[in-house]
C-alpha positions as a Markdown table, in Angstrom:
| # | Residue | x | y | z |
|---|---|---|---|---|
| 1 | Met | -11.8 | -13.2 | 175.2 |
| 2 | Asn | -12.8 | -15.8 | 177.7 |
| 3 | Lys | -13.9 | -19.3 | 176.7 |
| 4 | Phe | -17.9 | -18.2 | 176.8 |
| 5 | Thr | -17.3 | -15.6 | 174.3 |
| 6 | Lys | -15.4 | -17.9 | 171.9 |
| 7 | Phe | -18.3 | -20.4 | 172.1 |
| 8 | Ala | -21.0 | -17.6 | 171.4 |
| 9 | Gly | -19.1 | -16.5 | 168.5 |
| 10 | Leu | -18.5 | -19.9 | 166.9 |
| 11 | Thr | -22.1 | -20.6 | 167.4 |
| 12 | Thr | -23.5 | -17.1 | 166.2 |
| 13 | Leu | -21.0 | -18.0 | 163.1 |
| 14 | Gly | -22.4 | -21.3 | 162.6 |
| 15 | Ala | -26.0 | -20.2 | 162.8 |
| 16 | Ser | -25.2 | -18.2 | 159.9 |
| 17 | Leu | -24.0 | -20.6 | 157.8 |
| 18 | Ala | -26.7 | -22.9 | 158.5 |
| 19 | Ala | -29.3 | -20.1 | 157.6 |
| 20 | Ser | -27.7 | -19.4 | 154.8 |
| 21 | Leu | -27.9 | -22.7 | 153.9 |
| 22 | Pro | -31.3 | -23.4 | 152.5 |
| 23 | Ala | -31.4 | -20.1 | 150.4 |
| 24 | Trp | -28.5 | -21.5 | 148.5 |
| 25 | Ala | -30.3 | -24.9 | 148.1 |
| 26 | Gln | -33.7 | -22.9 | 147.2 |
| 27 | Glu | -31.2 | -21.2 | 144.3 |
| 28 | Ala | -30.1 | -23.8 | 143.2 |
| 29 | Ala | -33.4 | -26.0 | 142.5 |
| 30 | Asp | -34.7 | -22.7 | 140.8 |
| 31 | Thr | -32.1 | -22.4 | 138.4 |
| 32 | Ala | -32.4 | -26.2 | 138.2 |
| 33 | Ala | -36.2 | -25.9 | 137.7 |
| 34 | Ala | -35.7 | -23.2 | 135.1 |
| 35 | Ala | -33.3 | -25.3 | 132.5 |
| 36 | Val | -35.7 | -28.1 | 132.9 |
| 37 | Glu | -38.7 | -25.9 | 131.5 |
| 38 | Glu | -37.0 | -25.2 | 128.6 |
| 39 | Val | -35.8 | -28.5 | 127.7 |
| 40 | Val | -39.4 | -29.5 | 128.2 |
| 41 | Glu | -40.8 | -26.3 | 126.5 |
| 42 | Ala | -38.4 | -27.2 | 123.6 |
| 43 | Val | -39.2 | -30.2 | 123.2 |
| 44 | Pro | -42.7 | -30.6 | 120.4 |
| 45 | Thr | -45.5 | -31.5 | 122.7 |
| 46 | Val | -49.6 | -32.4 | 121.2 |
| 47 | Asp | -52.0 | -29.3 | 121.8 |
| 48 | Thr | -55.8 | -31.0 | 122.4 |
| 49 | Gly | -57.1 | -27.6 | 121.5 |
| 50 | Asp | -55.4 | -27.5 | 118.1 |
| 51 | Thr | -55.8 | -30.9 | 117.3 |
| 52 | Ala | -59.8 | -31.3 | 118.2 |
| 53 | Trp | -60.1 | -28.3 | 115.6 |
| 54 | Met | -57.5 | -29.9 | 113.0 |
| 55 | Leu | -59.8 | -32.9 | 113.5 |
| 56 | Val | -62.8 | -30.9 | 112.9 |
| 57 | Ser | -61.4 | -29.0 | 109.7 |
| 58 | Thr | -60.5 | -32.3 | 108.4 |
| 59 | Val | -64.4 | -33.9 | 108.4 |
| 60 | Leu | -65.3 | -30.0 | 107.0 |
| 61 | Val | -63.1 | -30.7 | 103.8 |
| 62 | Leu | -64.4 | -34.1 | 103.6 |
| 63 | Phe | -67.6 | -32.4 | 103.6 |
| 64 | Met | -66.9 | -30.2 | 101.3 |
| 65 | Ile | -66.5 | -33.3 | 98.8 |
| 66 | Leu | -69.1 | -35.4 | 99.8 |
| 67 | Pro | -71.4 | -34.7 | 99.6 |
| 68 | Gly | -70.8 | -30.7 | 99.0 |
| 69 | Val | -68.8 | -30.9 | 95.5 |
| 70 | Ala | -71.0 | -34.1 | 94.3 |
| 71 | Leu | -74.3 | -32.5 | 95.1 |
| 72 | Phe | -73.1 | -29.0 | 93.3 |
| 73 | Tyr | -72.1 | -30.7 | 90.5 |
| 74 | Gly | -74.8 | -32.9 | 90.3 |
| 75 | Gly | -77.3 | -30.5 | 90.4 |
| 76 | Leu | -76.1 | -28.4 | 87.6 |
| 77 | Val | -75.8 | -31.1 | 84.8 |
| 78 | Arg | -78.7 | -33.1 | 82.9 |
| 79 | Thr | -80.7 | -35.7 | 85.3 |
| 80 | Lys | -79.6 | -38.5 | 82.9 |
| 81 | Asn | -76.0 | -37.9 | 83.9 |
| 82 | Met | -76.6 | -37.0 | 88.2 |
| 83 | Leu | -75.2 | -40.4 | 89.1 |
| 84 | Ser | -72.4 | -40.4 | 87.1 |
| 85 | Ile | -71.1 | -37.2 | 88.7 |
| 86 | Leu | -72.1 | -38.5 | 91.7 |
| 87 | Met | -69.9 | -41.6 | 91.1 |
| 88 | Gln | -67.1 | -39.7 | 89.7 |
| 89 | Thr | -66.5 | -37.8 | 93.0 |
| 90 | Thr | -67.4 | -40.5 | 95.0 |
| 91 | Ala | -64.2 | -42.7 | 93.3 |
| 92 | Ile | -61.9 | -40.2 | 92.9 |
| 93 | Thr | -62.2 | -39.4 | 96.5 |
| 94 | Ala | -61.5 | -43.3 | 97.1 |
| 95 | Leu | -58.4 | -42.9 | 94.7 |
| 96 | Cys | -56.7 | -39.9 | 95.9 |
| 97 | Ile | -56.9 | -41.7 | 99.8 |
| 98 | Val | -54.8 | -44.3 | 98.5 |
| 99 | Ile | -52.3 | -42.8 | 96.8 |
| 100 | Tyr | -51.9 | -40.2 | 99.2 |
| 101 | Val | -51.2 | -42.3 | 102.0 |
| 102 | Leu | -49.0 | -44.6 | 99.9 |
| 103 | Tyr | -46.7 | -42.2 | 98.3 |
| 104 | Gly | -48.4 | -38.4 | 98.1 |
| 105 | Tyr | -47.6 | -37.3 | 101.5 |
| 106 | Ser | -43.7 | -38.1 | 100.9 |
| 107 | Phe | -44.1 | -36.4 | 97.6 |
| 108 | Ala | -45.4 | -33.2 | 98.8 |
| 109 | Phe | -44.4 | -33.4 | 102.7 |
| 110 | Gly | -41.5 | -35.8 | 102.5 |
| 111 | Gly | -38.9 | -33.9 | 103.8 |
| 112 | Gly | -36.8 | -33.6 | 100.8 |
| 113 | Glu | -34.7 | -30.0 | 100.4 |
| 114 | Gly | -35.2 | -29.9 | 97.1 |
| 115 | Pro | -37.7 | -26.9 | 95.9 |
| 116 | Tyr | -40.1 | -29.1 | 93.7 |
| 117 | Phe | -40.0 | -32.5 | 95.2 |
| 118 | Gly | -40.6 | -33.9 | 98.8 |
| 119 | Gly | -38.6 | -37.3 | 98.3 |
| 120 | Phe | -39.3 | -40.6 | 99.0 |
| 121 | Ala | -38.6 | -40.8 | 102.4 |
| 122 | Lys | -41.8 | -41.1 | 103.8 |
| 123 | Val | -43.7 | -43.6 | 101.1 |
| 124 | Phe | -46.0 | -45.8 | 102.7 |
| 125 | Leu | -45.9 | -43.3 | 105.7 |
| 126 | Ala | -42.6 | -44.8 | 106.8 |
| 127 | Gly | -41.5 | -43.1 | 109.5 |
| 128 | Val | -44.7 | -41.8 | 110.7 |
| 129 | Thr | -46.2 | -43.3 | 114.1 |
| 130 | Pro | -49.3 | -42.0 | 116.6 |
| 131 | Asp | -46.7 | -40.0 | 118.7 |
| 132 | Ser | -45.2 | -38.6 | 115.5 |
| 133 | Leu | -46.0 | -34.4 | 115.5 |
| 134 | Ser | -46.3 | -32.0 | 113.0 |
| 135 | Gly | -45.9 | -28.5 | 114.9 |
| 136 | Thr | -48.5 | -28.9 | 117.9 |
| 137 | Ile | -51.3 | -31.6 | 116.4 |
| 138 | Pro | -50.5 | -35.7 | 115.8 |
| 139 | Glu | -48.7 | -36.2 | 112.0 |
| 140 | Tyr | -51.5 | -38.3 | 111.3 |
| 141 | Val | -53.8 | -35.9 | 111.7 |
| 142 | Phe | -51.8 | -33.7 | 109.5 |
| 143 | Ile | -51.7 | -36.1 | 106.9 |
| 144 | Ala | -55.5 | -36.4 | 106.6 |
| 145 | Phe | -55.9 | -32.6 | 106.6 |
| 146 | Gln | -53.7 | -32.7 | 103.6 |
| 147 | Met | -55.1 | -35.7 | 102.1 |
| 148 | Thr | -58.7 | -34.0 | 101.4 |
| 149 | Phe | -57.1 | -31.1 | 99.8 |
| 150 | Ala | -55.4 | -33.5 | 97.3 |
| 151 | Cys | -59.5 | -35.1 | 97.1 |
| 152 | Ile | -61.2 | -32.4 | 96.5 |
| 153 | Thr | -58.7 | -30.8 | 93.7 |
| 154 | Ser | -59.0 | -33.8 | 92.1 |
| 155 | Ala | -63.0 | -33.8 | 91.9 |
| 156 | Leu | -63.0 | -30.1 | 90.8 |
| 157 | Ile | -61.7 | -30.8 | 87.9 |
| 158 | Ile | -64.2 | -33.4 | 86.5 |
| 159 | Gly | -66.6 | -30.7 | 86.0 |
| 160 | Gly | -64.7 | -28.9 | 83.1 |
| 161 | Phe | -65.5 | -31.9 | 80.8 |
| 162 | Ala | -68.6 | -33.7 | 82.5 |
| 163 | Glu | -71.3 | -35.3 | 80.5 |
| 164 | Arg | -69.2 | -37.0 | 78.1 |
| 165 | Ile | -66.3 | -38.7 | 79.9 |
| 166 | Lys | -65.5 | -42.2 | 79.9 |
| 167 | Phe | -65.3 | -43.2 | 83.6 |
| 168 | Lys | -62.4 | -45.4 | 83.2 |
| 169 | Ala | -60.6 | -42.3 | 81.4 |
| 170 | Val | -61.6 | -40.1 | 84.7 |
| 171 | Leu | -59.8 | -42.4 | 87.1 |
| 172 | Leu | -56.7 | -43.0 | 85.0 |
| 173 | Phe | -56.2 | -39.3 | 84.3 |
| 174 | Val | -56.6 | -38.3 | 88.1 |
| 175 | Phe | -54.2 | -41.1 | 89.3 |
| 176 | Leu | -51.2 | -39.9 | 87.0 |
| 177 | Trp | -52.4 | -35.6 | 87.4 |
| 178 | Val | -52.5 | -35.9 | 91.0 |
| 179 | Ser | -49.2 | -37.6 | 91.6 |
| 180 | Ile | -47.3 | -35.7 | 89.0 |
| 181 | Val | -49.0 | -32.0 | 89.2 |
| 182 | Tyr | -50.7 | -31.9 | 92.0 |
| 183 | Phe | -48.1 | -33.2 | 94.6 |
| 184 | Pro | -45.0 | -31.2 | 93.3 |
| 185 | Val | -47.7 | -27.8 | 93.3 |
| 186 | Ala | -48.6 | -28.7 | 97.0 |
| 187 | His | -44.8 | -29.2 | 98.0 |
| 188 | Met | -43.7 | -25.9 | 96.2 |
| 189 | Ala | -46.4 | -23.7 | 98.4 |
| 190 | Trp | -46.5 | -25.2 | 101.7 |
| 191 | Asp | -43.4 | -27.2 | 102.0 |
| 192 | Ala | -40.8 | -25.4 | 104.1 |
| 193 | Asn | -37.8 | -26.6 | 101.4 |
| 194 | Gly | -40.8 | -25.5 | 98.8 |
| 195 | Leu | -40.1 | -22.6 | 95.7 |
| 196 | Phe | -43.2 | -20.4 | 96.2 |
| 197 | Phe | -42.8 | -20.8 | 100.3 |
| 198 | Gly | -39.2 | -19.8 | 100.0 |
| 199 | Trp | -40.6 | -16.9 | 97.8 |
| 200 | Gly | -42.6 | -15.8 | 100.8 |
| 201 | Val | -46.0 | -16.5 | 98.6 |
| 202 | Phe | -48.7 | -15.8 | 100.0 |
| 203 | Asp | -51.1 | -19.6 | 99.4 |
| 204 | Phe | -52.7 | -19.7 | 102.7 |
| 205 | Ala | -55.2 | -22.6 | 101.6 |
| 206 | Gly | -54.5 | -23.5 | 97.7 |
| 207 | Gly | -54.9 | -20.7 | 95.6 |
| 208 | Thr | -52.4 | -22.1 | 93.3 |
| 209 | Val | -52.5 | -25.6 | 94.4 |
| 210 | Val | -55.8 | -26.2 | 94.5 |
| 211 | His | -58.0 | -23.7 | 92.5 |
| 212 | Ile | -55.4 | -22.4 | 89.4 |
| 213 | Asn | -54.7 | -26.1 | 89.2 |
| 214 | Ala | -57.8 | -27.6 | 88.7 |
| 215 | Gly | -59.4 | -24.6 | 86.5 |
| 216 | Ile | -56.4 | -25.2 | 83.9 |
| 217 | Ala | -56.7 | -29.0 | 83.9 |
| 218 | Ala | -60.3 | -28.7 | 83.8 |
| 219 | Leu | -60.2 | -25.8 | 81.4 |
| 220 | Val | -57.3 | -28.1 | 78.9 |
| 221 | Gly | -59.6 | -31.2 | 79.3 |
| 222 | Ala | -62.6 | -29.8 | 77.9 |
| 223 | Ile | -60.8 | -28.6 | 74.9 |
| 224 | Cys | -59.2 | -32.1 | 74.5 |
| 225 | Val | -62.4 | -34.1 | 75.3 |
| 226 | Gly | -64.5 | -31.6 | 72.9 |
| 227 | Lys | -67.7 | -30.4 | 73.1 |
| 228 | Arg | -70.9 | -32.0 | 74.8 |
| 229 | Val | -73.0 | -33.5 | 71.5 |
| 230 | Gly | -75.6 | -30.5 | 70.9 |
| 231 | Tyr | -73.1 | -28.0 | 72.8 |
| 232 | Gly | -75.0 | -24.8 | 71.4 |
| 233 | Lys | -78.3 | -26.1 | 69.9 |
| 234 | Asp | -79.7 | -28.5 | 72.8 |
| 235 | Asn | -81.1 | -27.4 | 76.1 |
| 236 | Met | -78.4 | -28.0 | 78.6 |
| 237 | Ala | -79.7 | -26.1 | 81.9 |
| 238 | Pro | -79.4 | -27.3 | 85.4 |
| 239 | His | -81.9 | -30.0 | 86.1 |
| 240 | Ser | -82.0 | -29.2 | 89.7 |
| 241 | Leu | -80.9 | -25.6 | 91.1 |
| 242 | Thr | -81.7 | -27.0 | 94.2 |
| 243 | Leu | -79.5 | -29.6 | 94.7 |
| 244 | Thr | -76.9 | -27.0 | 93.3 |
| 245 | Leu | -77.8 | -24.5 | 96.3 |
| 246 | Val | -77.7 | -27.4 | 98.7 |
| 247 | Gly | -74.2 | -28.4 | 97.7 |
| 248 | Ala | -73.3 | -24.8 | 97.4 |
| 249 | Gly | -74.3 | -24.1 | 100.9 |
| 250 | Ile | -72.5 | -27.2 | 102.1 |
| 251 | Leu | -69.3 | -25.8 | 100.2 |
| 252 | Phe | -69.8 | -22.7 | 102.4 |
| 253 | Val | -69.9 | -24.2 | 105.3 |
| 254 | Gly | -67.0 | -26.6 | 104.8 |
| 255 | Trp | -64.6 | -24.0 | 103.4 |
| 256 | Phe | -64.5 | -23.1 | 107.3 |
| 257 | Gly | -62.3 | -26.2 | 107.9 |
| 258 | Phe | -60.4 | -25.2 | 104.2 |
| 259 | Asn | -59.5 | -21.8 | 105.5 |
| 260 | Ala | -59.8 | -21.6 | 109.1 |
| 261 | Gly | -58.0 | -25.0 | 109.2 |
| 262 | Ser | -55.0 | -24.3 | 107.1 |
| 263 | Ala | -53.9 | -22.4 | 110.2 |
| 264 | Leu | -53.0 | -25.5 | 111.5 |
| 265 | Ser | -53.9 | -24.2 | 115.2 |
| 266 | Ala | -57.0 | -23.2 | 117.1 |
| 267 | Gly | -55.8 | -19.5 | 117.4 |
| 268 | Thr | -55.5 | -15.8 | 116.3 |
| 269 | Leu | -54.8 | -17.2 | 112.7 |
| 270 | Ala | -57.6 | -19.1 | 112.5 |
| 271 | Gly | -60.2 | -16.6 | 113.6 |
| 272 | Leu | -58.8 | -14.0 | 110.5 |
| 273 | Ala | -59.0 | -16.6 | 107.9 |
| 274 | Met | -62.7 | -17.7 | 109.4 |
| 275 | Leu | -63.6 | -13.9 | 109.3 |
| 276 | Asn | -62.1 | -13.3 | 105.9 |
| 277 | Thr | -64.4 | -16.4 | 104.9 |
| 278 | Phe | -67.7 | -14.8 | 105.7 |
| 279 | Thr | -66.9 | -11.8 | 104.8 |
| 280 | Ala | -65.1 | -12.3 | 100.9 |
| 281 | Thr | -67.7 | -14.9 | 100.7 |
| 282 | Ala | -71.0 | -12.2 | 101.7 |
| 283 | Gly | -68.8 | -10.0 | 99.0 |
| 284 | Gly | -68.7 | -12.5 | 96.1 |
| 285 | Ile | -72.4 | -13.3 | 96.1 |
| 286 | Leu | -73.2 | -9.4 | 96.4 |
| 287 | Gly | -70.8 | -8.7 | 93.5 |
| 288 | Trp | -72.6 | -11.7 | 91.2 |
| 289 | Val | -76.2 | -10.4 | 91.8 |
| 290 | Ile | -75.2 | -6.8 | 91.3 |
| 291 | Ile | -73.7 | -7.6 | 88.2 |
| 292 | Glu | -76.8 | -10.2 | 86.6 |
| 293 | Val | -79.2 | -7.4 | 87.5 |
| 294 | Met | -76.9 | -4.6 | 85.6 |
| 295 | Ala | -76.4 | -7.2 | 82.3 |
| 296 | Arg | -79.6 | -9.2 | 82.6 |
| 297 | Gly | -82.0 | -7.3 | 85.1 |
| 298 | Lys | -82.7 | -10.3 | 87.0 |
| 299 | Ala | -80.6 | -11.7 | 89.8 |
| 300 | Ser | -81.0 | -15.6 | 89.2 |
| 301 | Met | -80.2 | -18.4 | 91.8 |
| 302 | Leu | -77.2 | -20.0 | 89.8 |
| 303 | Gly | -75.9 | -16.4 | 90.1 |
| 304 | Gly | -76.0 | -16.2 | 93.4 |
| 305 | Ala | -74.7 | -20.0 | 94.0 |
| 306 | Ser | -71.6 | -18.5 | 91.4 |
| 307 | Gly | -70.8 | -15.6 | 93.5 |
| 308 | Met | -71.0 | -18.0 | 96.3 |
| 309 | Ile | -68.3 | -20.0 | 95.3 |
| 310 | Ala | -66.0 | -17.0 | 93.1 |
| 311 | Gly | -66.0 | -15.2 | 96.9 |
| 312 | Leu | -64.3 | -18.6 | 98.6 |
| 313 | Val | -61.8 | -19.5 | 95.7 |
| 314 | Ala | -60.7 | -15.9 | 95.9 |
| 315 | Ile | -60.0 | -15.9 | 99.8 |
| 316 | Thr | -58.7 | -19.2 | 99.7 |
| 317 | Pro | -54.7 | -17.7 | 99.0 |
| 318 | Ala | -55.0 | -14.9 | 101.0 |
| 319 | Ala | -57.6 | -15.6 | 104.1 |
| 320 | Gly | -54.5 | -15.3 | 106.6 |
| 321 | Ala | -53.1 | -11.7 | 104.6 |
| 322 | Val | -56.0 | -9.7 | 104.7 |
| 323 | Gly | -58.1 | -8.0 | 106.7 |
| 324 | Pro | -62.2 | -8.3 | 106.6 |
| 325 | Val | -63.2 | -5.2 | 104.8 |
| 326 | Gly | -60.3 | -6.0 | 102.1 |
| 327 | Ala | -61.8 | -9.6 | 101.5 |
| 328 | Ile | -65.2 | -7.9 | 100.5 |
| 329 | Leu | -63.6 | -6.2 | 98.2 |
| 330 | Leu | -61.6 | -9.6 | 97.2 |
| 331 | Gly | -64.7 | -11.5 | 97.1 |
| 332 | Ala | -67.1 | -9.1 | 94.1 |
| 333 | Leu | -63.8 | -8.5 | 91.9 |
| 334 | Ala | -63.6 | -12.4 | 92.0 |
| 335 | Ser | -67.2 | -12.2 | 91.1 |
| 336 | Leu | -66.9 | -9.9 | 88.5 |
| 337 | Gly | -63.6 | -11.3 | 86.9 |
| 338 | Ala | -65.5 | -14.8 | 87.1 |
| 339 | Tyr | -69.0 | -13.6 | 85.4 |
| 340 | Tyr | -66.8 | -11.9 | 82.3 |
| 341 | Phe | -65.3 | -15.3 | 81.7 |
| 342 | Val | -68.3 | -17.3 | 82.4 |
| 343 | Ala | -70.6 | -15.1 | 80.4 |
| 344 | Val | -68.9 | -13.7 | 77.9 |
| 345 | Val | -65.2 | -15.5 | 76.9 |
| 346 | Lys | -66.4 | -18.7 | 77.4 |
| 347 | Asn | -68.8 | -18.2 | 74.3 |
| 348 | Lys | -66.6 | -16.1 | 72.2 |
| 349 | Leu | -64.0 | -18.5 | 72.4 |
| 350 | Gly | -66.3 | -21.8 | 72.1 |
| 351 | Tyr | -64.9 | -23.7 | 74.7 |
| 352 | Asp | -67.4 | -26.3 | 76.6 |
| 353 | Asp | -66.3 | -26.0 | 80.2 |
| 354 | Ser | -69.2 | -27.8 | 81.2 |
| 355 | Leu | -69.6 | -26.6 | 84.7 |
| 356 | Asp | -67.0 | -23.5 | 84.6 |
| 357 | Val | -64.4 | -24.9 | 86.6 |
| 358 | Phe | -62.2 | -22.8 | 85.3 |
| 359 | Gly | -64.3 | -19.6 | 84.8 |
| 360 | Ile | -64.7 | -19.7 | 88.9 |
| 361 | His | -62.3 | -21.6 | 90.2 |
| 362 | Gly | -59.1 | -20.8 | 87.7 |
| 363 | Ile | -59.9 | -17.1 | 87.4 |
| 364 | Gly | -61.1 | -16.6 | 90.8 |
| 365 | Gly | -58.0 | -18.2 | 92.2 |
| 366 | Ile | -55.6 | -15.9 | 90.2 |
| 367 | Ile | -57.7 | -12.9 | 91.2 |
| 368 | Gly | -57.7 | -14.2 | 94.6 |
| 369 | Ala | -53.6 | -15.5 | 94.9 |
| 370 | Val | -52.6 | -11.6 | 93.1 |
| 371 | Gly | -55.4 | -9.8 | 95.3 |
| 372 | Ala | -53.7 | -11.2 | 98.2 |
| 373 | Gly | -50.8 | -9.5 | 97.3 |
| 374 | Ile | -52.3 | -6.2 | 97.3 |
| 375 | Phe | -54.7 | -6.6 | 100.2 |
| 376 | Ala | -51.9 | -7.6 | 102.6 |
| 377 | Ala | -50.9 | -4.2 | 102.6 |
| 378 | Pro | -51.3 | -2.5 | 105.9 |
| 379 | Ala | -52.7 | 0.7 | 105.1 |
| 380 | Leu | -55.5 | -1.6 | 103.2 |
| 381 | Gly | -56.5 | -3.4 | 106.2 |
| 382 | Gly | -54.1 | -6.2 | 105.8 |
| 383 | Gln | -51.3 | -8.2 | 108.2 |
| 384 | Gly | -48.4 | -6.9 | 105.9 |
| 385 | Phe | -45.5 | -8.6 | 103.8 |
| 386 | Pro | -42.6 | -10.3 | 104.7 |
| 387 | Glu | -39.9 | -7.8 | 106.6 |
| 388 | Gly | -38.5 | -5.2 | 103.9 |
| 389 | Arg | -41.0 | -6.2 | 101.5 |
| 390 | Gly | -43.3 | -3.5 | 99.5 |
| 391 | Met | -46.4 | -4.1 | 97.3 |
| 392 | Gly | -44.7 | -4.1 | 93.8 |
| 393 | Glu | -42.1 | -7.2 | 94.8 |
| 394 | Gln | -44.7 | -9.0 | 97.0 |
| 395 | Leu | -46.6 | -8.5 | 93.4 |
| 396 | Phe | -43.7 | -9.8 | 91.4 |
| 397 | Tyr | -43.4 | -13.5 | 93.9 |
| 398 | Gln | -47.2 | -13.9 | 93.7 |
| 399 | Val | -47.2 | -13.6 | 89.8 |
| 400 | Ser | -44.6 | -15.6 | 89.4 |
| 401 | Ala | -46.1 | -18.6 | 91.2 |
| 402 | Ile | -49.5 | -18.2 | 89.3 |
| 403 | Gly | -47.6 | -18.2 | 86.2 |
| 404 | Ile | -45.5 | -21.2 | 86.9 |
| 405 | Thr | -48.4 | -22.7 | 88.0 |
| 406 | Ile | -50.6 | -22.4 | 85.4 |
| 407 | Ile | -47.6 | -23.6 | 82.5 |
| 408 | Tyr | -46.6 | -26.4 | 84.6 |
| 409 | Cys | -50.3 | -27.6 | 84.7 |
| 410 | Ala | -51.5 | -27.1 | 81.4 |
| 411 | Val | -48.6 | -28.8 | 79.5 |
| 412 | Val | -48.8 | -31.5 | 81.9 |
| 413 | Ser | -52.5 | -31.8 | 82.0 |
| 414 | Phe | -52.5 | -31.7 | 77.7 |
| 415 | Ile | -49.8 | -34.4 | 77.6 |
| 416 | Leu | -51.8 | -36.5 | 80.3 |
| 417 | Phe | -55.1 | -36.2 | 78.5 |
| 418 | Lys | -53.2 | -37.4 | 75.5 |
| 419 | Val | -51.6 | -40.6 | 77.1 |
| 420 | Val | -55.2 | -41.4 | 78.9 |
| 421 | Gly | -56.9 | -41.0 | 75.0 |
| 422 | Ala | -54.4 | -43.4 | 73.9 |
| 423 | Leu | -54.4 | -46.0 | 76.7 |
| 424 | Thr | -58.0 | -45.7 | 76.8 |
| 425 | Gly | -59.2 | -45.6 | 73.4 |
| 426 | Gly | -60.1 | -42.1 | 73.4 |
| 427 | Leu | -61.6 | -40.0 | 76.0 |
| 428 | Arg | -65.1 | -39.8 | 75.8 |
| 429 | Val | -67.9 | -42.2 | 75.5 |
| 430 | Ala | -69.6 | -43.1 | 72.1 |
| 431 | Ala | -72.3 | -40.3 | 70.5 |
| 432 | Asp | -75.2 | -42.5 | 71.5 |
| 433 | Ala | -74.0 | -43.7 | 74.7 |
| 434 | Glu | -73.7 | -39.6 | 75.6 |
| 435 | Arg | -77.4 | -38.9 | 74.0 |
| 436 | Glu | -78.8 | -41.6 | 76.2 |
| 437 | Gly | -77.0 | -40.2 | 79.3 |
| 438 | Leu | -74.3 | -42.0 | 81.2 |
| 439 | Asp | -75.7 | -42.9 | 84.4 |
| 440 | Ile | -77.3 | -45.7 | 82.0 |
| 441 | Thr | -74.9 | -46.4 | 79.7 |
| 442 | Ser | -71.4 | -46.1 | 82.4 |
| 443 | His | -73.3 | -47.4 | 85.5 |
| 444 | Gly | -76.5 | -48.6 | 84.6 |
| 445 | Glu | -78.7 | -46.8 | 87.1 |
| 446 | Ser | -80.7 | -43.9 | 86.9 |
| 447 | Ala | -80.9 | -41.1 | 89.7 |
| 448 | Tyr | -85.0 | -41.0 | 88.9 |
| 449 | His | -87.6 | -42.9 | 88.7 |
| 450 | Tyr | -90.7 | -41.6 | 87.0 |
């Protein structure tokens, strides 16, 4: 082999090595990039679409309270008590906002590992910053969203004893109730360490937390406060069904933030919850109309509004678990059950649940929570049960969660009403003040001037 041949061979070898270096480098770069991508994906980041939807949902739930609940309830009372309802709703909302920021968020979602209580780690929002995340949204947005649920649940209760309770008694009761009843139940249902959550209970947007809780507290309050003066004798018809329907319509619109917002993202689950909210509400309205026509021969506007709320209440726990057709049936069944309790059971038992909070929210919430365990079955168009679980087992957990909520709320609410009554010199206003109306006697104002 001559020198030229050796040189040519070395040149060829060198060229081959040089040509292969970029391939090695590219392979190493690709491996490094993939590793970096995995790390980036593992770090939570804000999804602007999810955040935008949750901002809107939060405002929609506030819209449900003010003016939704305020007008819906306000139209149902007599003229002389209209402002008392508006004022109670407004003050309760403000009170719950402050409580939630101070310690409510921590009690419900503070990171505690116990099944009943979130702990004290996030009292005064300790450790929460603008950069803190809850999933794909800022933690501040999650806090604001959940805060509105505490507000509306507390505001719903006042319908059970409207037109006769002291303003200071309302605020003191709500302060104690939301702290001792609402936050633990919210933790049990929605926190990852909560009892109901661990059981796999379907409570998408608050069947136990909001509606059963509020309905039971309202019923206990109606019994503890006592009947209105002249109940069963005087005319206590709603003073403005027009305002009641306006309020109900606002609730219908706001409920999309309530239900679809509970997906905590702008995705397929939110879409399912939105459609179910439409269909269940339609089923509730038509169900109540049909029942009234069959029972009374006429369909009333109050009945239509009541059916609307019953359908909305029933789909709340089930919005992410059932299908749109099942939601229609669930809404209709809720109207049937609510109508029976409003028109029959209340009269037989004689309690004065002024605005039928228990009859519609309590019963509707129970039917919705039980129905979620039935209509979630794939054979009925639902999304299915937790892996390895059948309908019977799911219903066991659904009913268990309902039972715990009812018992806990009823017992503690009764105790709190008695405590509040003792601290305020009695829960209700004087009989003469009640006859004159709470607008003037409690607030020094009148809703209407003729």
